[in-house]
N, C-alpha and C positions, 0 to 999 in steps of 0.2 A: 159450325160452332156458334152458339148463341152468345150475344154480347149485350152489356149494359153500357151505354154511352153517357158520360158525365161531363157537362159543360158548365163552367163557373162564371158568374157575372157579378160585377161590383156595384150594380145599382139598378133602379127601376125608374123609367121615365113615364110621366103621365101626360101624354099628348092625346087626350080623349080616351084612350084605353091604356091601362098600365102594361108596359112592355119592358123586356130586358134591354139594358144599354149595351150596344155592340161597339166594338168587338169584345168577345169574351176575355176574361183574365187568363183562364186556363182551359184547355181541352185535354182532359185526362186520357191516358191510354185506356181503351175499353176494358171493362171487367168481364171476364168469362163467366157465363151463367152455367152452373153445374149443380150436382146433387148435394154439394156441401156449400155452406155460407162462405162467400169471399168478399173482402172489403176493398173499397176504392182507396186512393191516397187521401190523406187529410186535406181538407179544404184550405185554400189560401187565406191569409189574414184579411184580405180585402174583399173576399167573397161574401155576398149577402143572399144570393139567389143561385140555385142550380137548376139546370135543365137536364132531366133524366129521360133518356129514350131507350126502349128495349125492343129487340127484334124477336123476342120469344116471351111466352107467359112466364112470369116470375113473381117473387115476393121480395120486398125491400124493407130495410130498417135503417134509421139514422141514429147516430150517437158518436161518442168518442171511441168506443170499442163495440160497434153493433154486431149483432148476430141475426141474420134473417132466417125465418122459418116459414113453414107452410101457413102459419097463423098470423104473420105480419102482413103489412099492406101489400095487396096483390095488384099487379099491373098486367093488362092484356098485351098480347103480342102486337108489335108495331105501334105501341102507345108512347106518347110524349107528355110529361107533366113537369111543372115547375114547383120548386119548394124553397121557402126561406130557410136559411141555415146559419149556423154560428161557426166562427173560426175553430179549426181543429177537429170539427166533426168529420165523419166519413159516412158513406152509404154502403151497406152490405146487401148482397143479392144471392138468391138461391132459386133454383127451378121450382115451378109449381104447375099445377094442371087446372 
């Protein structure tokens, strides 16, 4: 079962290279990646940065009530990316090829 892992961070440190400040605020329960768009939990009020890791090819979308589709941002299998986000937003995910 493919999953999208969502880790929330409260800040960015700039010690030569910008990096997320550990430990994370929240490590959400992974979102199952399937044929229909599914959403994460809403981001914490202190979250400013999320780490998104997928173990399968998928598409993602951000917003207060996002819907991912084959036409939204695509991620490759086993990819990890960081995104700046706002309080109350969520990430939605759907399988892609």
